N, CA, C and O atoms as CSV, one atom per row, in Angstrom:
chain,resi,resn,atom,element,x,y,z
A,1,MET,N,N,0.856,-1.351,0.304
A,1,MET,CA,C,-0.120,0.093,0.129
A,1,MET,C,C,0.583,0.907,0.072
A,1,MET,O,O,1.542,0.792,0.835
A,2,THR,N,N,0.546,2.186,-0.834
A,2,THR,CA,C,1.151,3.964,-0.601
A,2,THR,C,C,0.559,4.816,-0.062
A,2,THR,O,O,-0.657,4.997,-0.121
A,3,ASP,N,N,1.345,5.441,0.528
A,3,ASP,CA,C,0.959,6.747,1.423
A,3,ASP,C,C,0.207,7.823,0.418
A,3,ASP,O,O,0.865,8.767,-0.021
A,4,LEU,N,N,-0.748,7.714,0.175
A,4,LEU,CA,C,-0.887,8.807,-0.934
A,4,LEU,C,C,-1.105,10.084,0.052
A,4,LEU,O,O,-1.579,10.097,1.187
A,5,THR,N,N,-0.517,11.347,-0.884
A,5,THR,CA,C,-1.083,12.105,0.004
A,5,THR,C,C,-2.074,13.393,-0.671
A,5,THR,O,O,-1.872,14.597,-0.514
A,6,CYS,N,N,-3.359,12.658,-1.579
A,6,CYS,CA,C,-4.813,13.303,-1.883
A,6,CYS,C,C,-5.432,12.667,-0.406
A,6,CYS,O,O,-5.151,11.620,0.176
A,7,ALA,N,N,-6.134,13.464,-0.156
A,7,ALA,CA,C,-7.242,13.348,1.069
A,7,ALA,C,C,-8.294,12.015,0.373
A,7,ALA,O,O,-8.723,10.994,0.910
A,8,CYS,N,N,-8.397,12.333,-0.464
A,8,CYS,CA,C,-9.983,12.272,-1.865
A,8,CYS,C,C,-9.375,10.254,-2.055
A,8,CYS,O,O,-10.052,9.243,-1.869
A,9,ALA,N,N,-7.860,10.384,-2.488
A,9,ALA,CA,C,-7.416,8.770,-3.020
A,9,ALA,C,C,-7.523,7.887,-1.765
A,9,ALA,O,O,-8.053,6.807,-1.504
A,10,SER,N,N,-6.574,9.082,-0.892
A,10,SER,CA,C,-6.612,8.026,0.736
A,10,SER,C,C,-8.174,7.437,1.368
A,10,SER,O,O,-8.426,6.340,1.867
A,11,ALA,N,N,-9.062,8.598,1.135
A,11,ALA,CA,C,-9.929,7.736,1.918
A,11,ALA,C,C,-10.566,6.700,1.046
A,11,ALA,O,O,-10.789,5.587,1.523
A,12,ARG,N,N,-10.906,7.003,-0.313
A,12,ARG,CA,C,-11.097,5.935,-1.387
A,12,ARG,C,C,-10.548,4.608,-1.129
A,12,ARG,O,O,-11.196,3.565,-1.207
A,13,GLN,N,N,-9.125,4.725,-0.767
A,13,GLN,CA,C,-8.590,3.514,-0.431
A,13,GLN,C,C,-9.031,2.654,0.873
A,13,GLN,O,O,-9.195,1.442,0.738
A,14,VAL,N,N,-9.191,3.172,1.928
A,14,VAL,CA,C,-9.590,3.131,3.265
A,14,VAL,C,C,-10.619,2.180,2.884
A,14,VAL,O,O,-10.600,0.951,2.956
A,15,ALA,N,N,-11.988,3.380,2.250
A,15,ALA,CA,C,-13.471,2.869,2.359
A,15,ALA,C,C,-13.284,1.417,1.101
A,15,ALA,O,O,-14.223,0.631,0.982
A,16,ARG,N,N,-12.323,1.284,0.477
A,16,ARG,CA,C,-12.297,0.115,-0.447
A,16,ARG,C,C,-11.900,-1.351,0.562
A,16,ARG,O,O,-12.523,-2.413,0.554
A,17,VAL,N,N,-10.692,-1.013,1.383
A,17,VAL,CA,C,-10.185,-2.316,1.512
A,17,VAL,C,C,-10.967,-2.322,2.986
A,17,VAL,O,O,-10.268,-2.979,3.756
A,18,LEU,N,N,-12.021,-1.887,3.578
A,18,LEU,CA,C,-12.383,-1.969,4.711
A,18,LEU,C,C,-13.954,-2.816,3.981
A,18,LEU,O,O,-14.455,-3.850,4.423
A,19,THR,N,N,-14.341,-2.186,3.060
A,19,THR,CA,C,-16.051,-2.472,2.106
A,19,THR,C,C,-15.755,-3.806,1.905
A,19,THR,O,O,-16.655,-4.609,2.150
A,20,GLN,N,N,-14.160,-4.424,1.317
A,20,GLN,CA,C,-13.905,-6.089,0.743
A,20,GLN,C,C,-14.239,-6.626,1.952
A,20,GLN,O,O,-15.313,-7.222,2.036
A,21,LEU,N,N,-13.404,-6.514,3.071
A,21,LEU,CA,C,-13.192,-6.779,4.107
A,21,LEU,C,C,-14.458,-7.309,5.205
A,21,LEU,O,O,-14.509,-8.449,5.668
A,22,TYR,N,N,-15.474,-6.181,5.505
A,22,TYR,CA,C,-16.462,-6.540,5.727
A,22,TYR,C,C,-17.563,-7.350,4.907
A,22,TYR,O,O,-18.475,-7.897,5.527
A,23,ASP,N,N,-17.479,-7.439,3.405
A,23,ASP,CA,C,-18.687,-7.627,2.367
A,23,ASP,C,C,-17.809,-8.939,2.627
A,23,ASP,O,O,-18.573,-9.638,3.292
A,24,SER,N,N,-16.556,-9.687,2.452
A,24,SER,CA,C,-16.255,-11.064,2.452
A,24,SER,C,C,-16.721,-11.512,3.715
A,24,SER,O,O,-16.862,-12.733,3.641
A,25,ARG,N,N,-17.080,-11.012,5.041
A,25,ARG,CA,C,-17.472,-11.679,6.013
A,25,ARG,C,C,-18.938,-11.648,5.895
A,25,ARG,O,O,-19.555,-12.709,5.982
A,26,LEU,N,N,-19.531,-10.582,5.713
A,26,LEU,CA,C,-21.303,-10.790,5.337
A,26,LEU,C,C,-21.443,-12.049,4.227
A,26,LEU,O,O,-22.242,-12.968,4.411
A,27,ARG,N,N,-20.813,-11.992,3.387
A,27,ARG,CA,C,-20.919,-12.481,2.071
A,27,ARG,C,C,-22.168,-14.117,2.417
A,27,ARG,O,O,-23.070,-14.682,1.797
A,28,GLY,N,N,-21.345,-14.313,3.981
A,28,GLY,CA,C,-22.076,-15.829,3.887
A,28,GLY,C,C,-23.534,-15.759,4.697
A,28,GLY,O,O,-24.116,-16.755,5.128
A,29,ALA,N,N,-24.128,-14.040,4.851
A,29,ALA,CA,C,-25.597,-13.952,5.121
A,29,ALA,C,C,-26.196,-13.155,3.977
A,29,ALA,O,O,-27.045,-12.267,4.056
A,30,GLY,N,N,-25.480,-13.733,2.694
A,30,GLY,CA,C,-25.631,-13.133,1.356
A,30,GLY,C,C,-26.318,-11.877,1.870
A,30,GLY,O,O,-27.549,-11.874,1.846
A,31,LEU,N,N,-25.643,-10.756,2.355
A,31,LEU,CA,C,-25.625,-9.289,2.309
A,31,LEU,C,C,-24.309,-9.068,1.639
A,31,LEU,O,O,-23.353,-9.831,1.503
A,32,GLU,N,N,-24.490,-7.890,1.271
A,32,GLU,CA,C,-22.733,-6.785,1.174
A,32,GLU,C,C,-22.671,-5.683,2.647
A,32,GLU,O,O,-23.445,-5.883,3.583
A,33,ALA,N,N,-21.766,-4.666,2.671
A,33,ALA,CA,C,-21.564,-3.851,3.538
A,33,ALA,C,C,-22.283,-3.252,3.920
A,33,ALA,O,O,-22.766,-3.226,5.051
A,34,PRO,N,N,-22.616,-2.282,2.483
A,34,PRO,CA,C,-23.861,-1.278,2.014
A,34,PRO,C,C,-24.903,-1.400,2.344
A,34,PRO,O,O,-25.443,-0.681,3.185
A,35,GLN,N,N,-25.626,-2.688,1.541
A,35,GLN,CA,C,-27.061,-3.585,2.265
A,35,GLN,C,C,-27.413,-3.509,4.061
A,35,GLN,O,O,-28.329,-3.191,4.819
A,36,PHE,N,N,-26.291,-3.926,4.090
A,36,PHE,CA,C,-26.169,-4.112,6.222
A,36,PHE,C,C,-26.258,-2.428,6.689
A,36,PHE,O,O,-27.146,-1.756,7.213
A,37,ALA,N,N,-25.350,-2.232,6.379
A,37,ALA,CA,C,-25.680,-0.294,7.019
A,37,ALA,C,C,-26.910,0.018,6.711
A,37,ALA,O,O,-27.548,0.477,7.659
A,38,LEU,N,N,-27.817,-0.124,5.098
A,38,LEU,CA,C,-29.045,0.370,5.173
A,38,LEU,C,C,-30.289,-0.090,6.286
A,38,LEU,O,O,-31.219,0.456,6.880
A,39,LEU,N,N,-29.507,-1.839,6.131
A,39,LEU,CA,C,-30.932,-2.562,7.064
A,39,LEU,C,C,-30.482,-2.423,8.518
A,39,LEU,O,O,-31.212,-2.207,9.485
A,40,ILE,N,N,-29.297,-2.566,8.508
A,40,ILE,CA,C,-29.734,-1.554,10.267
A,40,ILE,C,C,-30.297,-0.459,10.523
A,40,ILE,O,O,-31.295,-0.462,11.244
A,41,THR,N,N,-29.644,1.065,9.843
A,41,THR,CA,C,-30.065,2.239,9.623
A,41,THR,C,C,-32.033,1.674,9.891
A,41,THR,O,O,-32.677,1.747,10.938
A,42,LEU,N,N,-32.344,1.327,8.977
A,42,LEU,CA,C,-34.038,0.737,8.939
A,42,LEU,C,C,-34.197,0.278,9.956
A,42,LEU,O,O,-34.775,1.193,10.544
A,43,GLU,N,N,-34.088,-0.658,10.763
A,43,GLU,CA,C,-34.083,-2.013,11.737
A,43,GLU,C,C,-34.133,-0.421,12.973
A,43,GLU,O,O,-35.167,-0.348,13.637
A,44,LYS,N,N,-33.323,0.438,13.148
A,44,LYS,CA,C,-33.803,1.442,14.309
A,44,LYS,C,C,-34.109,2.746,14.121
A,44,LYS,O,O,-34.083,3.515,15.081
A,45,LEU,N,N,-34.513,3.269,12.583
A,45,LEU,CA,C,-35.152,4.169,12.956
A,45,LEU,C,C,-36.951,3.944,11.816
A,45,LEU,O,O,-37.615,4.882,11.375
A,46,GLU,N,N,-37.250,2.513,11.653
A,46,GLU,CA,C,-38.096,2.623,10.551
A,46,GLU,C,C,-39.514,3.008,11.251
A,46,GLU,O,O,-39.726,2.999,12.464
A,47,PRO,N,N,-40.307,3.301,10.372
A,47,PRO,CA,C,-40.403,4.080,9.162
A,47,PRO,C,C,-39.060,4.813,8.851
A,47,PRO,O,O,-38.355,5.379,9.687
A,48,CYS,N,N,-38.862,4.727,7.728
A,48,CYS,CA,C,-37.419,5.329,7.699
A,48,CYS,C,C,-37.714,6.073,5.598
A,48,CYS,O,O,-37.938,5.431,4.572
A,49,SER,N,N,-37.579,7.362,5.790
A,49,SER,CA,C,-37.777,8.087,4.320
A,49,SER,C,C,-36.357,7.898,2.909
A,49,SER,O,O,-35.253,8.064,3.428
A,50,GLN,N,N,-36.284,7.663,1.669
A,50,GLN,CA,C,-35.001,7.563,1.171
A,50,GLN,C,C,-34.016,9.139,1.756
A,50,GLN,O,O,-32.913,9.171,2.301
A,51,VAL,N,N,-34.646,9.929,1.496
A,51,VAL,CA,C,-33.672,11.045,1.997
A,51,VAL,C,C,-33.687,11.442,3.507
A,51,VAL,O,O,-33.367,12.586,3.829
A,52,ASP,N,N,-33.840,11.056,3.894
A,52,ASP,CA,C,-33.535,10.061,6.052
A,52,ASP,C,C,-32.322,9.589,5.945
A,52,ASP,O,O,-31.259,10.075,6.332
A,53,LEU,N,N,-32.629,8.243,5.191
A,53,LEU,CA,C,-31.185,7.594,4.875
A,53,LEU,C,C,-30.002,8.082,3.733
A,53,LEU,O,O,-28.881,7.574,3.744
A,54,GLY,N,N,-30.299,8.864,3.004
A,54,GLY,CA,C,-28.870,9.214,2.601
A,54,GLY,C,C,-28.600,10.012,3.044
A,54,GLY,O,O,-27.525,10.347,2.546
A,55,ARG,N,N,-29.042,11.029,4.167
A,55,ARG,CA,C,-28.833,12.444,4.779
A,55,ARG,C,C,-27.385,11.135,5.977
A,55,ARG,O,O,-26.167,11.004,6.101
A,56,ARG,N,N,-28.284,10.706,6.364
A,56,ARG,CA,C,-27.774,9.577,7.674
A,56,ARG,C,C,-26.180,8.340,7.078
A,56,ARG,O,O,-25.328,7.693,7.686
A,57,HIS,N,N,-26.574,8.616,5.377
A,57,HIS,CA,C,-25.031,7.305,4.836
A,57,HIS,C,C,-24.288,9.181,4.123
A,57,HIS,O,O,-23.100,9.003,3.850
A,58,ALA,N,N,-24.411,9.616,4.037
A,58,ALA,CA,C,-23.924,10.612,3.105
A,58,ALA,C,C,-24.141,9.829,1.776
A,58,ALA,O,O,-23.186,9.958,1.009
A,59,LEU,N,N,-24.934,9.219,1.411
A,59,LEU,CA,C,-25.339,8.980,-0.379
A,59,LEU,C,C,-26.435,9.845,-1.127
A,59,LEU,O,O,-27.410,10.400,-0.618
A,60,ASP,N,N,-25.910,9.823,-2.914
A,60,ASP,CA,C,-26.348,11.139,-3.641
A,60,ASP,C,C,-27.809,9.895,-3.236
A,60,ASP,O,O,-27.660,9.057,-2.347
A,61,LYS,N,N,-29.054,9.992,-4.007
A,61,LYS,CA,C,-30.371,10.299,-4.048
A,61,LYS,C,C,-30.189,9.117,-5.399
A,61,LYS,O,O,-30.997,8.213,-5.610
A,62,THR,N,N,-29.182,9.327,-6.058
A,62,THR,CA,C,-28.818,8.072,-7.200
A,62,THR,C,C,-28.602,6.768,-6.037
A,62,THR,O,O,-29.562,6.098,-5.655
A,63,THR,N,N,-28.081,6.683,-5.860
A,63,THR,CA,C,-27.504,5.334,-5.190
A,63,THR,C,C,-28.599,4.902,-3.818
A,63,THR,O,O,-28.774,3.726,-3.498
A,64,VAL,N,N,-28.899,5.422,-3.500
A,64,VAL,CA,C,-29.877,5.510,-2.219
A,64,VAL,C,C,-30.890,4.698,-3.105
A,64,VAL,O,O,-31.499,3.668,-2.814
A,65,SER,N,N,-30.905,5.336,-4.108
A,65,SER,CA,C,-32.317,4.578,-5.083
A,65,SER,C,C,-31.656,2.871,-5.614
A,65,SER,O,O,-32.228,2.005,-6.277
A,66,ARG,N,N,-30.923,2.874,-5.294
A,66,ARG,CA,C,-30.193,1.920,-6.568
A,66,ARG,C,C,-30.259,1.177,-5.597
A,66,ARG,O,O,-30.971,0.199,-5.825
A,67,ASN,N,N,-29.678,1.214,-4.251
A,67,ASN,CA,C,-29.811,-0.134,-3.390
A,67,ASN,C,C,-31.186,-0.281,-2.425
A,67,ASN,O,O,-31.419,-1.345,-1.853
A,68,LEU,N,N,-31.991,0.777,-2.310
A,68,LEU,CA,C,-33.349,0.114,-2.200
A,68,LEU,C,C,-34.399,-0.230,-2.967
A,68,LEU,O,O,-35.455,-0.560,-2.427
A,69,LYS,N,N,-34.264,-0.202,-4.344
A,69,LYS,CA,C,-34.782,-0.926,-4.882
A,69,LYS,C,C,-34.601,-2.711,-4.942
A,69,LYS,O,O,-35.471,-3.580,-4.877
A,70,LEU,N,N,-32.985,-2.836,-5.105
A,70,LEU,CA,C,-32.821,-3.836,-5.092
A,70,LEU,C,C,-32.775,-5.080,-3.559
A,70,LEU,O,O,-32.934,-6.301,-3.542
A,71,MET,N,N,-32.546,-4.285,-2.651
A,71,MET,CA,C,-33.617,-4.881,-1.361
A,71,MET,C,C,-35.187,-4.614,-1.572
A,71,MET,O,O,-36.088,-5.185,-0.957
A,72,GLU,N,N,-35.288,-3.943,-2.252
A,72,GLU,CA,C,-37.279,-4.392,-2.434
A,72,GLU,C,C,-37.046,-6.012,-3.198
A,72,GLU,O,O,-37.282,-7.176,-2.876
A,73,ARG,N,N,-36.520,-5.386,-4.235
A,73,ARG,CA,C,-36.745,-7.021,-5.403
A,73,ARG,C,C,-36.790,-7.693,-4.690
A,73,ARG,O,O,-37.799,-8.360,-4.463
A,74,ASN,N,N,-34.877,-7.847,-3.570
A,74,ASN,CA,C,-35.460,-9.112,-2.667
A,74,ASN,C,C,-36.175,-9.637,-1.809
A,74,ASN,O,O,-35.968,-10.700,-1.223
A,75,GLY,N,N,-37.609,-8.457,-1.622
A,75,GLY,CA,C,-38.392,-8.781,-0.550
A,75,GLY,C,C,-37.829,-8.368,0.660
A,75,GLY,O,O,-38.314,-8.842,1.688
A,76,TRP,N,N,-36.973,-7.640,0.737
A,76,TRP,CA,C,-35.858,-7.789,2.626
A,76,TRP,C,C,-36.151,-6.214,2.764
A,76,TRP,O,O,-35.658,-5.734,3.785
A,77,ILE,N,N,-36.744,-5.449,2.072
A,77,ILE,CA,C,-37.529,-4.062,2.426
A,77,ILE,C,C,-38.942,-4.038,2.091
A,77,ILE,O,O,-39.510,-5.055,1.692
A,78,GLN,N,N,-39.645,-2.721,2.260
A,78,GLN,CA,C,-41.080,-3.026,1.261
A,78,GLN,C,C,-41.608,-1.192,2.174
A,78,GLN,O,O,-41.720,-0.644,3.270
A,79,SER,N,N,-41.739,-1.006,0.886
A,79,SER,CA,C,-42.477,1.207,1.075
A,79,SER,C,C,-43.693,1.554,0.544
A,79,SER,O,O,-44.251,1.085,-0.448
A,80,LYS,N,N,-44.120,2.578,1.432
A,80,LYS,CA,C,-46.155,2.588,1.639
A,80,LYS,C,C,-45.640,4.227,1.310
A,80,LYS,O,O,-44.425,4.324,1.480
A,81,VAL,N,N,-46.273,5.479,0.895
A,81,VAL,CA,C,-46.782,6.440,0.795
A,81,VAL,C,C,-46.220,7.114,2.110
A,81,VAL,O,O,-46.638,6.534,3.112
A,82,GLY,N,N,-45.630,7.869,2.300
A,82,GLY,CA,C,-45.354,8.554,4.114
A,82,GLY,C,C,-46.586,9.983,3.966
A,82,GLY,O,O,-47.432,10.486,3.227
A,83,ALA,N,N,-45.750,10.132,5.565
A,83,ALA,CA,C,-47.004,11.552,5.863
A,83,ALA,C,C,-46.998,12.430,4.629
A,83,ALA,O,O,-48.093,12.783,4.192
A,84,ASP,N,N,-45.723,12.882,3.923
A,84,ASP,CA,C,-45.629,13.919,3.049
A,84,ASP,C,C,-45.979,13.804,1.892
A,84,ASP,O,O,-45.806,14.794,1.182
A,85,ARG,N,N,-46.786,12.188,1.080
A,85,ARG,CA,C,-47.928,11.752,0.591
A,85,ARG,C,C,-46.292,11.756,-1.462
A,85,ARG,O,O,-46.393,11.257,-2.582
A,86,ARG,N,N,-45.193,12.585,-0.781
A,86,ARG,CA,C,-45.108,12.684,-1.974
A,86,ARG,C,C,-43.509,12.078,-1.656
A,86,ARG,O,O,-42.788,12.034,-2.653
A,87,ALA,N,N,-42.989,11.678,-0.540
A,87,ALA,CA,C,-41.930,10.494,0.147
A,87,ALA,C,C,-42.372,9.163,-0.393
A,87,ALA,O,O,-43.535,8.967,-0.745
A,88,ARG,N,N,-41.333,8.156,-0.459
A,88,ARG,CA,C,-41.662,6.781,0.336
A,88,ARG,C,C,-41.426,6.185,1.315
A,88,ARG,O,O,-40.808,5.626,0.409
A,89,GLU,N,N,-41.210,5.548,2.519
A,89,GLU,CA,C,-41.102,5.504,3.850
A,89,GLU,C,C,-40.606,4.230,3.409
A,89,GLU,O,O,-40.932,4.044,2.237
A,90,PHE,N,N,-40.058,3.448,3.810
A,90,PHE,CA,C,-39.384,2.368,4.200
A,90,PHE,C,C,-39.276,1.833,5.427
A,90,PHE,O,O,-38.981,2.543,6.388
A,91,THR,N,N,-39.585,0.027,5.585
A,91,THR,CA,C,-39.588,-0.895,6.855
A,91,THR,C,C,-39.041,-2.479,6.142
A,91,THR,O,O,-39.060,-3.074,5.065
A,92,LEU,N,N,-38.553,-2.660,7.598
A,92,LEU,CA,C,-38.078,-4.177,7.310
A,92,LEU,C,C,-38.825,-5.022,7.101
A,92,LEU,O,O,-39.912,-5.004,7.679
A,93,THR,N,N,-38.468,-6.151,6.117
A,93,THR,CA,C,-39.708,-7.313,5.900
A,93,THR,C,C,-39.038,-8.339,7.158
A,93,THR,O,O,-38.194,-8.217,8.046
A,94,SER,N,N,-39.963,-9.414,6.647
A,94,SER,CA,C,-39.465,-10.700,7.643
A,94,SER,C,C,-38.117,-10.841,7.145
A,94,SER,O,O,-37.079,-11.066,7.768
A,95,ALA,N,N,-38.369,-10.626,5.607
A,95,ALA,CA,C,-36.841,-11.816,4.660
A,95,ALA,C,C,-35.936,-10.799,5.559
A,95,ALA,O,O,-35.019,-11.270,6.233
A,96,GLY,N,N,-36.276,-9.031,5.561
A,96,GLY,CA,C,-34.746,-8.238,5.692
A,96,GLY,C,C,-34.782,-8.277,7.492
A,96,GLY,O,O,-33.864,-7.619,7.984
A,97,ARG,N,N,-35.560,-8.844,8.337
A,97,ARG,CA,C,-35.005,-8.767,9.621
A,97,ARG,C,C,-34.349,-10.479,10.111
A,97,ARG,O,O,-33.991,-10.867,11.223
A,98,LYS,N,N,-34.387,-11.226,8.775
A,98,LYS,CA,C,-33.527,-12.412,8.910
A,98,LYS,C,C,-32.677,-12.258,8.453
A,98,LYS,O,O,-31.841,-12.588,9.295
A,99,HIS,N,N,-31.907,-11.786,7.141
A,99,HIS,CA,C,-30.594,-11.671,6.937
A,99,HIS,C,C,-30.004,-10.564,7.812
A,99,HIS,O,O,-28.870,-10.758,8.251
A,100,LEU,N,N,-30.621,-9.453,8.111
A,100,LEU,CA,C,-30.682,-9.168,9.285
A,100,LEU,C,C,-29.699,-9.543,10.324
A,100,LEU,O,O,-28.547,-9.299,10.682
A,101,ALA,N,N,-30.654,-10.205,10.604
A,101,ALA,CA,C,-29.747,-11.554,11.900
A,101,ALA,C,C,-28.499,-12.330,11.843
A,101,ALA,O,O,-27.610,-12.618,12.644
A,102,ALA,N,N,-28.842,-12.643,10.190
A,102,ALA,CA,C,-27.868,-13.915,10.139
A,102,ALA,C,C,-26.449,-12.728,9.765
A,102,ALA,O,O,-25.312,-12.961,10.177
A,103,GLY,N,N,-26.730,-11.726,9.095
A,103,GLY,CA,C,-25.262,-11.001,9.605
A,103,GLY,C,C,-24.559,-10.239,10.651
A,103,GLY,O,O,-23.428,-9.770,10.771
A,104,LYS,N,N,-25.514,-10.277,11.288
A,104,LYS,CA,C,-25.226,-9.131,12.877
A,104,LYS,C,C,-23.524,-10.054,13.688
A,104,LYS,O,O,-22.522,-9.595,14.237
A,105,PRO,N,N,-23.917,-11.276,13.398
A,105,PRO,CA,C,-22.074,-12.400,14.207
A,105,PRO,C,C,-21.810,-11.956,13.442
A,105,PRO,O,O,-21.430,-10.865,13.867
A,106,GLU,N,N,-21.646,-11.968,12.007
A,106,GLU,CA,C,-20.465,-11.884,11.017
A,106,GLU,C,C,-20.188,-10.197,10.793
A,106,GLU,O,O,-19.218,-9.904,10.095
A,107,TRP,N,N,-20.880,-9.269,11.273
A,107,TRP,CA,C,-20.640,-7.376,11.581
A,107,TRP,C,C,-19.631,-7.834,12.600
A,107,TRP,O,O,-18.494,-7.839,12.130
A,108,ASP,N,N,-19.717,-8.260,13.986
A,108,ASP,CA,C,-19.543,-8.240,15.378
A,108,ASP,C,C,-18.104,-8.706,14.695
A,108,ASP,O,O,-17.064,-8.062,14.561
A,109,LYS,N,N,-18.358,-9.755,14.402
A,109,LYS,CA,C,-16.737,-10.722,14.158
A,109,LYS,C,C,-15.805,-10.021,13.861
A,109,LYS,O,O,-14.700,-10.094,14.398
A,110,VAL,N,N,-16.133,-9.196,12.911
A,110,VAL,CA,C,-15.261,-8.546,11.604
A,110,VAL,C,C,-14.792,-7.050,12.559
A,110,VAL,O,O,-13.614,-6.733,12.722
A,111,GLN,N,N,-15.601,-6.504,12.942
A,111,GLN,CA,C,-15.469,-5.341,14.126
A,111,GLN,C,C,-15.002,-5.706,15.754
A,111,GLN,O,O,-14.694,-4.860,16.594
A,112,ASN,N,N,-15.029,-6.913,15.919
A,112,ASN,CA,C,-13.769,-7.317,16.511
A,112,ASN,C,C,-12.475,-7.462,16.408
A,112,ASN,O,O,-11.646,-7.147,17.261
A,113,GLU,N,N,-12.248,-8.014,15.207
A,113,GLU,CA,C,-11.068,-8.763,14.491
A,113,GLU,C,C,-10.710,-7.252,14.196
A,113,GLU,O,O,-9.695,-6.867,14.777
A,114,LEU,N,N,-11.328,-6.366,13.436
A,114,LEU,CA,C,-10.527,-5.574,13.454
A,114,LEU,C,C,-10.146,-4.288,14.716
A,114,LEU,O,O,-9.078,-3.747,15.004
A,115,GLN,N,N,-11.172,-4.165,15.121
A,115,GLN,CA,C,-10.736,-3.235,17.428
A,115,GLN,C,C,-9.211,-4.074,17.723
A,115,GLN,O,O,-8.173,-3.541,18.114
A,116,SER,N,N,-9.418,-5.490,17.419
A,116,SER,CA,C,-7.721,-6.371,18.034
A,116,SER,C,C,-7.031,-5.480,17.571
A,116,SER,O,O,-6.804,-4.577,18.376
A,117,VAL,N,N,-6.514,-5.339,16.394
A,117,VAL,CA,C,-5.173,-4.850,16.077
A,117,VAL,C,C,-5.032,-3.505,16.031
A,117,VAL,O,O,-3.954,-3.014,15.695
A,118,LEU,N,N,-6.347,-2.566,16.441
A,118,LEU,CA,C,-5.713,-1.026,17.085
A,118,LEU,C,C,-5.783,-0.957,18.535
A,118,LEU,O,O,-6.551,-1.526,19.310
A,119,THR,N,N,-4.975,-0.270,18.714
A,119,THR,CA,C,-5.463,0.069,20.085
A,119,THR,C,C,-6.686,0.921,20.171
A,119,THR,O,O,-7.171,1.548,19.229
A,120,PRO,N,N,-7.227,0.873,21.643
A,120,PRO,CA,C,-8.283,1.534,21.869
A,120,PRO,C,C,-8.147,3.003,21.194
A,120,PRO,O,O,-9.004,3.315,20.366
A,121,SER,N,N,-7.406,3.658,21.417
A,121,SER,CA,C,-7.698,5.002,21.181
A,121,SER,C,C,-7.029,5.107,19.766
A,121,SER,O,O,-7.578,5.441,18.716
A,122,GLN,N,N,-6.524,4.968,19.846
A,122,GLN,CA,C,-6.628,4.469,17.773
A,122,GLN,C,C,-8.141,4.160,17.267
A,122,GLN,O,O,-8.621,4.780,16.318
A,123,TRP,N,N,-8.994,2.963,18.106
A,123,TRP,CA,C,-10.114,2.910,17.627
A,123,TRP,C,C,-11.037,3.898,17.614
A,123,TRP,O,O,-11.896,4.130,16.763
A,124,LYS,N,N,-10.755,4.551,18.780
A,124,LYS,CA,C,-11.623,6.276,19.165
A,124,LYS,C,C,-11.137,6.987,18.067
A,124,LYS,O,O,-12.098,7.429,17.437
A,125,ALA,N,N,-9.876,7.350,17.464
A,125,ALA,CA,C,-9.687,8.219,17.127
A,125,ALA,C,C,-10.232,8.246,15.580
A,125,ALA,O,O,-10.759,9.224,15.049
A,126,MET,N,N,-9.996,6.954,14.956
A,126,MET,CA,C,-10.257,6.348,13.946
A,126,MET,C,C,-11.526,7.148,13.404
A,126,MET,O,O,-11.632,7.522,12.236
A,127,PHE,N,N,-12.767,7.428,14.709
A,127,PHE,CA,C,-13.983,7.473,14.525
A,127,PHE,C,C,-14.371,9.350,14.519
A,127,PHE,O,O,-15.205,10.145,14.086
A,128,ARG,N,N,-13.402,9.306,15.138
A,128,ARG,CA,C,-13.487,10.826,15.798
A,128,ARG,C,C,-12.994,11.923,14.092
A,128,ARG,O,O,-13.401,13.009,13.682
A,129,ILE,N,N,-12.112,11.058,13.622
A,129,ILE,CA,C,-11.146,11.529,12.402
A,129,ILE,C,C,-12.732,11.414,11.409
A,129,ILE,O,O,-13.458,12.357,11.092
A,130,PHE,N,N,-12.914,9.998,11.102
A,130,PHE,CA,C,-14.328,10.381,10.250
A,130,PHE,C,C,-15.396,10.932,10.254
A,130,PHE,O,O,-16.215,10.899,9.336
A,131,ARG,N,N,-15.518,11.586,11.450
A,131,ARG,CA,C,-16.955,12.822,11.535
A,131,ARG,C,C,-15.995,13.416,11.195
A,131,ARG,O,O,-15.899,13.008,10.038
A,132,THR,N,N,-14.605,14.579,11.437
A,132,THR,CA,C,-14.625,15.620,11.451
A,132,THR,C,C,-13.942,15.916,10.068
A,132,THR,O,O,-13.769,17.070,9.677
A,133,VAL,N,N,-13.567,14.816,9.356
A,133,VAL,CA,C,-13.195,15.146,7.941
A,133,VAL,C,C,-14.489,14.942,6.936
A,133,VAL,O,O,-14.300,15.332,5.784
A,134,THR,N,N,-16.088,14.242,7.309
A,134,THR,CA,C,-16.962,14.206,7.043
A,134,THR,C,C,-17.652,15.669,7.234
A,134,THR,O,O,-18.013,16.417,6.325
A,135,GLN,N,N,-17.722,15.835,8.257
A,135,GLN,CA,C,-18.743,17.639,8.723
A,135,GLN,C,C,-17.496,18.338,7.982
A,135,GLN,O,O,-18.127,18.558,6.948
A,136,ALA,N,N,-16.378,18.793,7.737
A,136,ALA,CA,C,-15.777,19.678,7.028
A,136,ALA,C,C,-15.967,19.299,5.648
A,136,ALA,O,O,-15.703,20.378,5.116
A,137,ALA,N,N,-16.155,18.762,4.999
A,137,ALA,CA,C,-16.356,18.359,3.568
A,137,ALA,C,C,-17.374,18.200,3.192
A,137,ALA,O,O,-17.546,17.950,1.999
A,138,GLN,N,N,-18.138,18.263,3.833
A,138,GLN,CA,C,-19.885,18.598,4.031
A,138,GLN,C,C,-19.899,20.368,3.622
A,138,GLN,O,O,-20.584,20.831,2.710
A,139,LYS,N,N,-19.177,21.015,4.330
A,139,LYS,CA,C,-19.413,22.510,4.700
A,139,LYS,C,C,-19.198,22.545,3.433
A,139,LYS,O,O,-20.256,22.738,2.834
A,140,LEU,N,N,-17.855,22.395,2.408
A,140,LEU,CA,C,-17.438,22.878,1.951
A,140,LEU,C,C,-18.043,22.834,0.297
A,140,LEU,O,O,-17.515,23.527,-0.573
């Protein structure tokens, strides 16, 4: 791995490596890391709009829409007209809850393994830096 002096290239490198790691561990549950993240958010917030999901994950409308359509086609989520009538609200189905339940132990394992190779202060600093950089980039 090469040291990159570009913030964007470095962040993309970290994102790719982490996504590959989590994808490999979640594969047995039939999930990919981005799907797991959206399902876990839906579990906590349901019903939840596409706009709220996009904001929480810093995803553009097209990316959220594509993921939601795939998960709806798979039968993991369902949508209904929201209180606003212009927006749809999404909830988990029993199949979605089943996939999420199958993925949680695998997610826990990979989280613990990754955490075990970092010191507690590095683990906390990582999240602090991620939040700081995300907020700074959003302001710009």
